[in-house]
C-alpha positions in Angstrom: -72.4 -20.5 -1.5 -76.1 -20.1 -0.6 -75.6 -16.3 -0.9 -74.4 -16.8 -4.5 -77.4 -19.0 -5.3 -79.7 -16.3 -3.9 -78.0 -13.6 -6.0 -78.3 -15.8 -9.0 -82.0 -16.2 -8.3 -82.6 -12.5 -7.9 -80.6 -11.5 -10.9 -83.0 -13.5 -13.1 -85.5 -10.7 -12.7 -83.0 -8.1 -14.0 -82.2 -10.4 -17.0 -85.9 -10.9 -17.8 -86.5 -7.1 -17.5 -83.5 -6.2 -19.6 -84.4 -8.6 -22.4 -88.1 -7.5 -22.4 -87.0 -3.9 -22.6 -84.6 -4.8 -25.4 -87.4 -6.5 -27.4 -89.8 -3.6 -26.8 -87.3 -0.8 -27.5 -86.0 -2.6 -30.6 -89.5 -3.0 -32.0 -90.5 0.6 -31.3 -87.2 2.0 -32.8 -87.7 -0.3 -35.9 -91.2 1.1 -36.4 -90.0 4.7 -36.1 -87.0 4.0 -38.4 -84.7 5.5 -35.7 -80.9 5.7 -36.2 -78.9 2.9 -34.6 -78.1 3.2 -30.9 -76.9 0.2 -29.0 -76.7 1.2 -25.4 -79.8 -0.5 -24.1 -79.0 -3.6 -26.0 -75.5 -3.8 -24.5 -77.0 -3.5 -21.1 -79.3 -6.5 -21.9 -76.4 -8.6 -23.1 -74.3 -7.6 -20.0 -77.0 -8.8 -17.6 -77.2 -12.1 -19.3 -73.3 -12.3 -19.2 -73.3 -11.7 -15.5 -76.1 -14.2 -14.8 -74.4 -16.9 -16.8 -71.1 -16.3 -15.1 -72.7 -16.5 -11.7 -74.6 -19.7 -12.8 -71.4 -21.3 -14.0 -69.7 -20.7 -10.6 -72.8 -22.1 -8.8 -73.0 -25.1 -11.1 -69.3 -26.0 -10.6 -69.3 -25.4 -6.8 -72.5 -27.4 -6.3 -71.3 -30.1 -8.7 -74.1 -29.6 -11.1 -73.4 -32.9 -12.8 -74.7 -34.7 -9.7 -78.2 -33.1 -10.0 -81.2 -34.1 -12.1 -81.2 -34.0 -15.9 -82.8 -30.5 -15.8 -80.0 -28.9 -13.7 -77.2 -31.1 -15.2 -78.0 -30.6 -18.9 -81.1 -28.6 -19.8 -80.7 -25.5 -17.6 -77.1 -24.8 -18.5 -77.5 -25.7 -22.2 -80.5 -23.4 -22.7 -78.8 -20.5 -20.8 -75.6 -20.8 -22.8 -77.6 -21.0 -26.0 -79.6 -17.9 -25.0 -76.4 -16.0 -24.2 -74.9 -17.0 -27.6 -78.1 -15.9 -29.5 -78.2 -12.5 -27.7 -74.5 -11.9 -28.4 -74.9 -13.0 -32.1 -77.9 -10.8 -32.6 -76.2 -7.7 -31.1 -73.0 -8.3 -33.1 -74.9 -8.7 -36.4 -77.0 -5.6 -35.6 -73.9 -3.5 -34.9 -72.5 -4.4 -38.3 -75.6 -3.2 -40.1 -76.2 0.0 -38.1 -79.5 0.8 -39.7 -83.2 0.6 -38.8 -83.3 -3.1 -39.6 -80.7 -3.6 -36.9 -83.4 -3.1 -34.4 -85.5 -5.8 -35.8 -82.5 -8.2 -35.8 -81.5 -7.5 -32.2 -85.2 -7.5 -31.0 -85.7 -10.9 -32.6 -82.5 -12.3 -31.0 -83.5 -11.0 -27.6 -87.0 -12.5 -28.0 -85.5 -15.9 -28.8 -83.1 -15.6 -25.9 -85.9 -14.5 -23.6 -88.0 -17.5 -24.6 -85.1 -19.9 -24.0 -84.5 -18.4 -20.6 -88.1 -18.6 -19.6 -88.2 -22.2 -20.6 -85.2 -23.1 -18.6 -85.9 -21.2 -15.3 -86.7 -23.5 -12.4 -90.0 -21.7 -11.6 -90.7 -23.9 -8.6 -87.6 -22.3 -6.9 -88.8 -18.7 -6.7 
């Protein structure tokens, strides 16, 4: 189980990098009025999906409900909310398929990124 916790800890950096890349690419493509391409944004959402799936397994195996309020409630709630916002932003952007889609997905990734940063246990690096 400790290996899975370590993997969960390291994947956080991939998630943060993918979301930051999504925010930056979305903003740049919006500015240039580029045609809609979703590949980098799908990668960002997939990294969050994988991280949340690993986190759920760790939380259940470690009986997360026996931990402090942060690990019992806040951390999982913020991460699930961040996942939902990233998915919602990408889904809405895919429907539009225009330059404003980049602004929508970039904004949703930024909100997800802020939620994730707020809920990361930074003392456990």
